[in-house]
N, C-alpha and C positions, 0 to 999 in steps of 0.2 A: 412675659409669662402667660399672657392670654387671660381670658375671662372664663369663669365656670359657666356651664350650661346644665340644664336639668329638665325633667319632665318630657323626655323624648321617648317616643315609641321606637323600639329597636326592631326593624323588620327581620323576618326569618332569614337565615343564611341563604336559603334557596332563592329568595327575592333578590338579594344582593348579587348572587351569582348570575341570575337571569339578567339583571341590569348590566353587569359587566359584559356579558355575552352580547347583549343588544348594542352597547356602545362600541364594542370591538367590531361588530358587523356593520356599523355605520348608521345606527338608529339614533334618534333623539330621545333622551330620557329626562324626566322631571325628577329632581332629587331634593331631599330636605337638607337644609344647612342650618347654621346657628342664627341666621338673620331671617331670610325668607326662602321660599322654594325657588330652585333654579332650573333652567333648561340646559342640559349638558350634552356636549358632543366631543368626540375624540379628535385629537390632533391628526390622526391618520386618515381622517375622512373629511376632506374639504367640502364635499357636497352636504354633509351633515351640518357643518358649521354654517354654510349658506342657508340651510333650512331654519336655523335659529332666527335669522333675520326675517324670513318669510312668515314664520309662526307668530313672531312678536309684532311684525310690522315695524321693525327697527330700521332706522336710517342706515343704509349700507356703507356710509362713510365712517360710522362709529365703530371703534374697535370693540372686540369682545373681551371681557375680563377672563383671567385664568386663575383657577383654584389649584392649589398645590397641597401636597400631603406632608411635607416636612420643611423646616427652616432652611435646610441645605439647598432646596430648589431655588432659593433666591439667587444663589451663585450660578446656577445653571441658566436661568432665564434673564438675568440682568447683565447687559453688555458693559455698562460703565459702573465700576465698583464705587459705592459711596458709603462712607461710614455711617451716615445718618440712616440709611435704609436698613442696615444691620441692627442698629440700635433700636429703631422703631419695631422691626420684626421681632426682635428678642423680647421686647416689652409687651407687645400687643398680639402676637401670634401664639397659638391659634386665637382668633377673635375677629371682631368686625372692623378691621382696618385694611383698606386696599391701598397698596403702594404702587404709584405709577412711575415706572422706571424705563430707561432705554432698553429695548428688547434685544436679546442675543439672537444669533442665527438659529437657535433651537425653537424659536417662536415662529410658526408659519405666518406668511404674509396674509393669508386669509383671516387670521386672527387680528393682526395689528393694522390691516387695511392700508399698508404703505406708510403709516405714520412713524413707524420705527419705535413706538413705545408700547408698553403693555402694563395693564393693571394686575398686580399679583396679590393673592390673599390666601391664607391658610385658615379654613373654617374650623370652628370649635364644635365639630359634630362627628362622631365616630363613623356613622354610615357614609357621610360625604367623603371623609378621608379614606375610608376603606375602598370606596369606588374609585377615587382618584389613584390610590396606590395600585389598584388592579389594572389601571390603564397607563401605568408607567410613571406616575407621579404628577400628572397635570391633566386638566380638562378645561376646555373652553366652556364657560358657564355664564349665562345671563339670566336675569330674573324671569320667572315663569308666569308672565302676564303680558297682555297687549300693551305696547308702548303708550304711556300716558295714563294708564289705568292703575288701580291699586294693586300692590304686590300680593301674591298668594301666600297665605300662612299655613294652609292645610292642603293635603292631597285633593280633597274634594273641591276646594276653590280652584285648583289647577284644572281639574276636569271640567268644572263649570265654565271656566274662562276660555280654555283652549281646546276642549273636547278631544276629538279623535286625531287632531293634528300631531299630538305627542304619542310616540310609539309605546313608551312604557312610563308609568308613574309609580314611583316608590313612595309608599306611605310611611313616613317617619313620625306621624303625629303632628301636632301643632308646633311650629317653629318657636323656640324659646325667645328669640329676639324680636321678630315681627317688624324690624326696621332695617332698611338697607345700611350697608357699611359706610363708614366715613372714608372718603377718597382723598388721598394726599398726593400731590404732584411733586416728585423729586427730580424731575428732569431739568430744572433750572437752578440757578444759584439760590434764589429765594424760594423757600418752600411755600406752596400754595394749597389751600384746602379747596378742593373742587366740589365736594359734597359733604355736608354735615350729617353725620349719623350718630350712633350711640357714643362714640368716642369724641370728646370735645377738643376744640382748638387749644384750650388751656392745658388739657392733659398732655397733648402732643408737645406743646412748648415746654412744659415742665420736664418731660423726659429728655428732651434735647438739651435743655439747660443743665439738668442734673448730670448728664453724661459728659458735659463739656465738649460735645462734638461740634465741629465747625459746620454751619449750615451752608 
């Protein structure tokens, strides 16, 4: 069912439309989410996705996470259906949980970097989901900071950290979460927590146990 979020500045529609146009034209846009600010690029522009790596100083072997606008996108971008992924998405989306699954052929190689897996998440933020919907339901998004440095929780922090390298910065106020998402690897028989965020291991195990799903 996801988690509630509050105290978000809602940008004017003209700002959102400008950001959608920028993404469609191949620009990199910093967007607010329910966790931290992210750098977003369109699936249709591989060069823009490559710029995410350049701007962050991110290792080019690491895949870029994908943010989606609805639960149904899980079936679009997941190649191997697993009941556990549906159960966890139903419980924690929209919210701060990233599910690493086997990527379908709808996920560009420039996103998964040849690994064949992708991290999917539906953010609990109306501006982020509006932008994602405007780009067809998915965006390549990584945190808007230099690799190894603190995540940005405001638009001003994005500008201070990354400066003119970002084409457009959408100011959605301070992010309500301020902490990166929990990342769960569902590509193996045994479920693994790759990063601990707001959602705890105990919560995940409880949901799996209560649903009687086979891990």
